[in-house]
C-alpha positions in Angstrom: 37.8 -115.3 195.9 35.1 -112.7 195.4 31.5 -113.3 194.4 29.8 -111.0 192.0 26.0 -110.7 191.6 25.1 -109.2 188.2 21.7 -107.7 188.2 20.3 -106.7 184.8 18.0 -103.8 184.0 14.7 -103.3 182.2 14.1 -104.8 178.7 16.8 -107.4 179.3 17.2 -110.8 180.9 20.1 -112.5 182.7 21.7 -113.6 179.4 22.7 -110.0 178.7 25.4 -110.5 181.4 26.9 -113.7 179.7 30.1 -112.0 178.5 30.7 -110.4 181.9 30.0 -113.6 183.7 32.5 -115.5 181.5 35.1 -112.8 182.0 34.8 -112.7 185.8 34.9 -116.5 186.1 38.0 -116.6 183.9 39.6 -114.2 186.4 39.0 -116.8 189.1 35.9 -115.4 190.8 32.3 -116.6 191.4 29.3 -115.2 189.6 25.6 -115.4 190.2 23.2 -113.8 187.7 19.7 -113.4 189.3 16.8 -113.6 186.9 13.7 -111.4 187.1 10.2 -112.9 186.9 8.5 -113.0 183.5 11.7 -113.7 181.6 12.1 -116.0 178.6 15.6 -117.2 177.8 15.4 -116.4 174.0 14.8 -112.7 173.5 13.2 -113.4 170.0 10.7 -115.8 171.6 10.1 -113.3 174.4 9.2 -110.6 171.9 7.0 -113.0 170.0 4.9 -114.0 173.0 4.7 -111.5 175.9 5.0 -113.3 179.2 1.7 -113.0 181.3 3.7 -112.4 184.5 4.7 -109.0 183.2 1.1 -107.7 183.8 1.4 -107.8 187.6 5.2 -107.5 188.2 6.4 -104.3 190.0 9.6 -103.0 191.5 9.0 -104.7 194.8 8.6 -108.0 193.0 11.9 -107.6 191.2 13.8 -106.9 194.5 12.2 -109.9 196.2 13.1 -112.2 193.3 16.7 -111.0 193.1 17.1 -111.3 196.9 15.8 -114.8 196.9 18.6 -115.9 194.5 21.4 -114.4 196.5 23.4 -115.9 199.5 24.6 -113.6 202.3 28.3 -114.0 201.6 30.8 -111.6 203.2 32.5 -111.2 199.9 29.3 -110.5 197.8 29.7 -107.5 195.4 26.4 -106.4 193.8 26.6 -105.0 190.3 23.5 -103.6 188.7 22.7 -101.7 185.5 19.9 -99.1 185.2 16.9 -100.3 187.4 19.3 -103.1 188.4 21.5 -100.3 189.8 18.4 -99.2 191.8 18.0 -102.8 193.0 21.6 -102.6 194.2 20.7 -99.5 196.3 17.7 -101.2 197.8 19.6 -104.4 198.7 22.6 -102.5 200.2 20.1 -100.4 202.3 18.7 -103.7 203.6 22.2 -105.0 204.5 22.6 -107.4 201.6 26.0 -107.3 200.0 29.5 -106.2 201.1 29.7 -103.6 198.3 27.9 -102.4 195.3 28.4 -101.0 191.8 25.6 -99.1 190.2 26.0 -98.6 186.4 23.9 -95.7 185.0 21.6 -96.4 187.9 17.9 -95.5 188.1 17.5 -93.1 191.1 15.4 -93.7 194.2 12.0 -92.2 194.7 12.1 -88.4 194.6 15.1 -87.9 192.3 14.4 -87.0 188.7 15.8 -84.9 185.9 14.1 -82.3 183.8 16.5 -82.7 180.8 14.5 -83.1 177.6 16.4 -86.3 176.6 15.6 -87.9 180.0 11.9 -87.0 179.7 11.7 -88.2 176.1 13.4 -91.5 177.1 11.4 -92.2 180.3 7.9 -90.8 180.1 6.5 -93.4 177.6 7.1 -96.3 180.1 5.7 -94.5 183.2 2.0 -94.3 182.5 0.3 -95.1 185.8 -3.2 -95.7 184.4 -2.1 -98.6 182.1 0.4 -100.1 184.4 -0.9 -103.6 183.7 0.0 -103.3 180.0 3.5 -104.7 179.3 6.0 -102.6 177.6 7.5 -103.5 174.2 10.4 -101.6 172.8 11.1 -101.5 169.1 14.5 -101.1 167.5 13.9 -97.3 166.8 13.2 -96.5 170.4 16.0 -98.9 171.6 18.4 -96.9 169.4 17.4 -93.6 171.1 17.2 -94.9 174.7 20.1 -97.5 174.7 22.3 -97.3 171.7 22.4 -93.6 170.7 26.2 -93.6 170.3 26.3 -96.6 168.1 25.9 -97.0 164.3 22.3 -98.0 163.7 23.2 -101.5 162.5 25.1 -102.2 165.7 22.3 -100.9 167.8 19.8 -103.0 165.9 22.0 -106.1 166.3 22.1 -105.6 170.1 18.3 -105.0 170.2 17.8 -108.4 168.4 20.2 -110.1 170.7 19.1 -108.9 174.2 15.9 -106.8 174.2 12.8 -108.3 175.7 9.3 -107.0 176.7 9.0 -105.5 180.2 6.6 -104.9 183.0 5.3 -101.3 183.1 4.8 -101.8 186.9 8.6 -101.7 187.4 9.3 -98.1 186.4 5.9 -97.0 187.7 6.7 -98.7 191.1 10.1 -97.1 191.2 8.4 -93.7 191.3 6.5 -94.6 194.4 7.4 -95.7 198.0 8.6 -99.0 196.6 11.9 -97.4 195.8 12.2 -95.0 198.8 15.7 -95.4 200.1 17.1 -93.3 203.0 20.4 -91.7 202.1 21.8 -92.8 205.5 20.8 -96.4 205.1 23.7 -97.4 202.8 26.9 -97.9 204.7 28.6 -100.4 202.4 31.1 -99.1 199.8 29.3 -98.0 196.6 30.7 -97.1 193.2 28.5 -95.3 190.8 29.4 -95.2 187.1 27.7 -92.8 184.7 27.7 -92.6 180.9 28.5 -89.4 179.1 25.8 -89.6 176.4 23.1 -91.5 178.4 19.6 -90.4 177.5 17.8 -92.7 180.0 20.0 -91.8 183.0 21.9 -88.6 182.2 25.3 -88.4 183.9 24.1 -85.4 185.9 21.6 -87.7 187.5 24.1 -90.5 188.1 26.4 -87.9 189.8 23.4 -86.9 192.1 22.9 -90.6 193.0 26.5 -90.9 194.0 26.5 -87.7 196.0 23.3 -88.8 197.8 25.3 -91.7 199.4 28.7 -90.1 199.4 29.7 -92.8 197.0 32.6 -92.8 194.6 31.7 -91.6 191.1 33.3 -92.4 187.7 32.1 -91.6 184.2 32.5 -93.4 180.9 33.5 -91.0 178.2 31.6 -91.5 174.9 29.2 -94.1 176.4 25.5 -94.4 176.2 23.0 -96.3 178.5 24.1 -99.5 176.9 27.6 -99.2 178.5 27.6 -102.8 179.7 27.2 -104.2 176.2 28.5 -101.6 173.7 32.0 -101.9 172.3 34.6 -101.3 175.0 32.5 -103.1 177.7 35.6 -105.3 178.5 37.5 -102.4 180.1 34.4 -101.5 182.2 34.1 -105.1 183.3 37.7 -105.2 184.3 37.4 -101.9 186.1 34.4 -103.2 188.1 36.1 -106.4 188.8 39.3 -104.7 190.1 37.2 -102.3 192.3 35.1 -105.1 193.7 38.0 -107.4 194.6 40.1 -104.6 196.1 37.1 -103.3 198.1 36.0 -106.5 199.8 39.6 -107.7 200.4 40.9 -104.5 201.9 
């Protein structure tokens, strides 16, 4: 039996992984879904009243919170999306986890893209001088950043279902030494999955992350940043499940 830790990204909470957790458990494996600080279970309630902890939360705080909810099992596979994929990199570098899967992962400090879509998607949430002001993403911006391959009504439905306010200190912190990761520090197996039409993390950047660690790289054709929740997520979940089990049992 393999244990999978599902680590969500920004603007989400642990409930965004519910379909994955159900599918992995149905296949006979254990699942833990760490929650970040400042989360409220109901996204609509979270959007109505922004949690005060989001004013001080940074990237280091997220990594510490996730680590505190994990056990050091020999069969632990870390799976992270976006900034959650960066958390996977940080944890593997610290010797936590037997293997990792980074889905459209945020890069470590020093790796950026100059693509116009990347800059348009990322610059609004990286303002250093207002880092204590929480971020709130409306449905229009969600559609561009997360659901750009989906019909607008599907994107809006996913926004209502899983989008929550976020701490600006997380993306700001990820640009500093908080997310500095030596390329030689990750020795565990790592799979990086990019998304063909991702605005937040273009596939070219995902490929660079994989190359940095000499990791395996795969790419989801037709997918956007919301590859974990958009239609067709089941095949991605099964692919990750198969890779994780085979990797830790080999």
